C-alpha positions in Angstrom: -0.7 27.1 35.0 -3.9 26.8 36.4 -7.3 27.5 34.3 -10.7 26.5 34.4 -10.5 24.9 31.0 -9.0 21.4 30.3 -6.5 21.1 27.6 -4.3 18.2 26.5 -1.3 17.8 28.7 0.7 16.7 25.7 -0.4 19.1 23.5 0.5 21.6 25.5 3.8 20.2 26.4 4.8 20.8 22.5 3.0 24.1 21.7 4.0 25.9 24.9 7.7 25.0 24.1 8.2 26.4 20.9 5.9 29.6 21.7 8.2 30.4 24.4 11.4 30.0 22.3 10.5 31.1 18.8 9.2 34.8 18.8 8.8 34.4 15.5 5.9 32.0 15.6 2.7 33.0 16.2 1.0 29.5 15.3 2.3 26.0 16.0 0.4 23.6 14.0 0.7 19.6 14.9 -1.1 16.7 13.5 -1.2 12.9 13.6 -2.1 12.3 10.1 -2.1 8.7 9.0 0.5 9.6 6.0 2.9 11.6 8.5 2.8 9.3 11.1 3.6 6.4 8.0 6.6 8.5 6.8 8.0 9.6 10.3 8.4 5.9 11.1 11.1 4.7 9.0 14.8 6.1 9.3 14.8 7.8 6.1 12.1 10.2 6.6 11.0 12.3 3.9 12.5 11.3 0.5 13.5 14.1 -2.2 10.9 12.4 -4.7 8.7 15.2 -5.5 8.2 18.9 -6.0 6.6 19.2 -2.4 9.3 17.3 -1.3 11.9 20.1 -1.7 10.0 22.8 0.3 9.7 20.8 3.0 13.3 19.1 2.9 14.3 22.9 2.6 13.4 23.5 6.1 12.8 20.0 7.9 14.3 18.9 10.8 13.6 15.9 13.0 12.8 14.9 16.8 13.2 11.6 18.0 10.3 9.7 19.6 10.7 10.1 24.0 7.1 8.6 24.5 4.0 10.5 24.8 5.3 14.3 25.5 4.1 14.7 29.2 7.5 15.5 30.3 8.5 19.1 30.9 12.3 18.2 30.2 11.4 17.0 26.7 10.7 20.8 25.7 14.4 21.9 25.6 15.0 18.7 22.8 11.7 19.8 20.9 13.3 23.4 21.1 16.6 22.3 20.1 15.8 20.0 17.6 13.2 22.6 15.3 15.9 25.5 15.4 14.8 28.0 13.1 13.3 26.0 10.8 9.7 25.6 9.6 8.8 21.9 9.4 9.5 19.2 12.3 8.7 15.5 12.1 8.1 14.0 15.3 9.2 10.2 15.0 6.7 8.0 15.2 4.0 10.5 15.8 3.2 13.2 13.3 4.2 16.6 11.5 4.7 19.8 13.0 4.6 23.4 11.6 5.4 26.5 12.4 4.5 30.4 10.8 4.5 33.8 11.7 0.5 33.4 11.1 -2.3 30.7 10.9 -1.8 30.9 6.7 1.9 30.5 7.1 1.6 27.6 9.3 -1.4 26.0 7.3 -0.1 26.3 3.9 3.4 24.7 5.7 1.4 21.9 7.2 -0.6 21.4 3.6 3.0 21.0 1.8 4.3 18.9 4.6 1.2 16.2 4.7 0.9 16.2 0.8 4.8 15.6 0.7 4.2 12.6 3.1 1.0 11.5 1.1 2.8 11.5 -2.2 5.7 9.5 -0.6 3.5 6.7 0.8 1.5 6.4 -2.4 4.9 6.2 -4.5 6.2 3.8 -2.3 3.5 1.8 -2.3 3.5 0.9 -5.7 6.9 -0.7 -5.5 9.1 0.7 -8.4 12.0 2.0 -8.1 12.2 5.5 -6.9 13.6 8.8 -8.7 15.2 11.0 -6.3 15.7 14.5 -6.8 19.2 15.7 -6.5 20.7 18.0 -3.8 20.7 20.7 -6.2 16.8 20.8 -6.1 17.4 22.0 -2.7 19.7 24.7 -3.2 17.5 27.2 -4.3 14.3 25.9 -2.6 13.7 28.5 -0.2 13.6 31.3 -2.6 11.3 29.1 -4.6 9.0 28.5 -1.7 8.9 32.5 -1.1 7.4 32.9 -5.1 5.2 29.7 -4.9 3.3 30.7 -1.5 3.5 34.5 -2.3 3.3 35.5 1.1 1.0 32.8 2.4 3.5 30.6 3.8 6.7 32.0 2.6 7.8 34.5 6.2 9.6 31.6 7.7 13.2 30.3 7.0 
């Protein structure tokens, strides 16, 4: 697409893929935060160790690193990996959230980044972690709706 404005081609690949595939998404946020990249690199990814993490884990997907996102052929895999979820962890790369509005995507990113920050700090302490059981995830979606009171609760 021709434009008089410069764009980040990798950012355009990622954002345009999701906007083209998800009619329910009006905002895509993507960050390369230190905490997000730190949690995206280990195989375990996000651990169920905090209240914040249950909301993320209830709607989290992962996308394996394919290099800088400059290839159009990565788009279908990004879309497939995100599916209908709200949170996407780009392995060794960063965090991505989607929302029906900027507010939804922002609240989701706040929870995602905070989840990663809590995990990095907790693991840095070196103590044995207390994991939350799978039963904690069961009601996380409906709890998310109540906790965010519509500010970030529109998507599954």
